[in-house]
N, C-alpha and C positions, 0 to 999 in steps of 0.2 A: 184126505187123510193118511196122517204119518201113522203108520201100524207095527209096533215092535215087538220082536220076539223076546222072550224071556229073558237068554242072554245076552240081549241088545245092551238092556239100560246101562249098565256099569259102563262097556266101552262106550256109550255116548258121553255119558257123563265125565268119564277122564278123559275124552278129547276135549271137551268145554273146559277144562279146570284147564288142562294142557294148554289150548289157546290161550285163556286168560292168562294163565304165568309168564306163555310166552310175548304176551304184549307187555305185560307189567315190565318185564325184563328187557323187549325193547324202549320202552319209556326209560328206563330207568338210565338206560346207556347212552341214549341222544343227547344231543346238546341241545341248548337254548343260546337265545339274543340274552347276551349281558345287557343289564337294564342300563337306563340311565342314571348318571350319579345324583341328579336328585331323587330317585325311586329309593337309591343307597340311603341316601341321608336322611329322607325321609322316615324311612322304615328303622334307622338308627333312633331317630328322636322319638317315632313309637315305644321303641321298647324300652328306650329311658323313660318316658312318661309311663308305661307300664310298672316298672322297676320301683319307682319313685312313688308313685301317688300309695297311703294308702289303700285305699277303696281298690287297686289293680293288684296290689302286690300279694295279698292273698290267693289268689288263682295263679300269678305269675311263678309264686314260688314253688306251688304243687308244682308245676312245671320242671320246677329245680329240683326238687326234691324226688322225683319220679329219675331223674337222671343220678343224682348221689345217689340212692338205691340200687339203680341198673348200675352204677361202677362197681358197687360193691358183690353186686353177683357177678358180673363181669368177672373181676379180679378175682375172688373165690374159685372160680368152677378153674381158670387159668393156673393158678395154683396149687392143684388138686385137691381142694376143700370140695366137700359135699354139699350142695346148695338146699335147704330147709325149708327155704318160702320167704316171701314178702310181704312186707304191711305196709298201707298205705294211709293212714289219719286222716278225718276231717280239718285237727288243728294246723294241719297240712308238713306235721312229721312223718317219720316212716322206718322201718326197721327192718333189717336184713339178717336172716339166722342163716347160718353156717356151720357147719359140721367139721373138725378137724383137730388140728394140734391147735394149745392154746397160745401157744408162743413159736417165735420163730418168724424168720424172714417174709411168711406166707402170711400168717398172722400182721404182720406190718403192714406189708402192700396194702391186704383186703381193705382195711384200715383207714390207711391213708388216699383211696383211691375217690371214697365218696366226696370229702369236698374238693379234689381234684377235677372230679368229672365232669362237671356241667364247662369247665373251660379248656377242657382236653377236648369233648366230643364240639363245642362252638368253634374250637378251630379247626379239626377235620373235618367241621359243615361249610366252615369260611374256605377250608382248600377246595372241595368239591363245587362250590360255587364261582371262584375266578377263575375254573376249569371248565365252566358253562355244564354243570350239572346240576341245575338248581332242583330238576325232577328227581334228579339222584338221592337229595336228601331228604323229601318228605318219605319218598317209597323206604329209604332206609330207615326211617323213623317208623313207619309201620311195621316191617320186620324186625325193629326192634320191640316194641310193642308187644306187637303179635307173641315174642319168646316169654317176653316178661309177664304176661297174663296168663301161662302156664303155671310160674312160680307164684302167682298172689294165692295169699290164704286169709283176705277177709273180705266182707261182700264190698267195702265202697272202695278199696284199693280197685278189686275187681271192675267193677263200674266206670270208675276214674279212666282206667288204661283202656277199659273197650269203647268207652264213648271218643279218647283220646285219636285212637287208634282210627276209629270210624272216619273220625272228624276228618282227619288223614290223607285217609284213602280217596273218601269221597273229591278233596279237595284233587287228588293228584290224577284222579279218571276225570273228572268233571270241568275243572274250571279252567277257563284260561293261560294260557301260557303264561303271559303277563302277570295277571294275577298269582297264580303260581310261583312263579321267579320272588315275587315281591312277599310272599306268606313262608318263605324260604328263608329270606333274606330275614325276614321280623323272628322267626324263631331262631335263628344262629345270632342276631344281635340281643335279644334276649338272653339266649345263656351266657355269651361274654360277659354282658353288662349284670345281670345278678349274680355271677358266681361268686363275686366278692361279699356283697351282703350277708350271705348267712354264716360266714365265717364273722364278719362283724359282729351281726347278731349272738356269736359263738361267744365272740371274746367280753361284750357284754354280760352276758351269763355267768362267765368264767367268776365274775366277780363276787358270784354270791356263792361262790365254791360249789358248784354242780361237781360230780364226779363219773358221769354215765357218758361224757360225750366219747368223741372217736379218739380228739385229743389227749383228753384223761387217759384214755386206756390204753394209747401211745406212750403216755411218759409212764404209765406203768411195766412197758413193756421194754421201753430201752429207757438210754442215760440221757434222754432229751427231754426237759419237762414240756407238759401239753402245752404251757402258754409258747414256749418257742414254735414247736409243732404250727398252732394257731397264726403265728404268727410267720412261719415258713408257707402255709397255705392263701393266707393275705397276699405275700407279695406276686405268689405265682398266679394266683390270678389276676391282679392288677399287671402282671406281665403278658397276662393272657388275653385282656382286655386290648391293651396296647399293640401287642402285634396283630391281633384282630383287625383292628382299626388302619393299620400299615396294610394289610391285606386287602380290605375290604374298600379303604377311604383313602387311596394316595393321592389323590387331588386335595383332599383336605389337611393332609401331614403336609403336601410341599406348601399349603397355602399358611401351613402354622413357621413352616421354616421362613419363609419368603417375610411375615410378620416377622418374626423374631431378628433377620437380619435389617430390617427396616429400623426397628427399635434400638438396634445396636448401633447402626448408623446414626 
């Protein structure tokens, strides 16, 4: 039987926590074998289905919203604003509140970050994947969600972030390397493929002359109309998707090039 002195408890707990952190760090820095092109293509098709199917888009869009609001929060802190909280709602909308100057480059950067966030995060994940760090992608998701949960200010948002973080942590700790890699690719594809869709939805809503979107606020802060901001975001997100395909599916790019050459001949 283990007998612990009164002063031994905290030291024992600290040792366990430190060992867990070391193991997570070791796993995150380790490299995993690249999955086959078939696995990469299959996860891309699965992500496309999750984004395009109305039945699944509601859940997939929540992932995009988390990334959108997280991007607002990260840039707000980076430009010196004080983060006041994040809310995620059951209709897949979100809100990030920060305190600081109501005008200026910092405010513009924070507002612009939201609709660019999913594509930027997706490309960052793609860079890690092609370097063989699929597990690092998953652990970074856990770390970012862990930081985000500290700023959540409503119960629904708290439950969603905790669930997503817990599920990703369990995947990173317990499942086999091939499944971990497939899930990392799936998450990356979802972000890249889904990034343009909220912008398209925004453009449709703008026809009803809404005045509270990020692009409307950017239009009031700058000399660039909100519709132009929406177009820039859409172009940037499609460019991010194209670059993601080039990075993750070079075989597909080569195939399309070969088909194009044959058609021209």
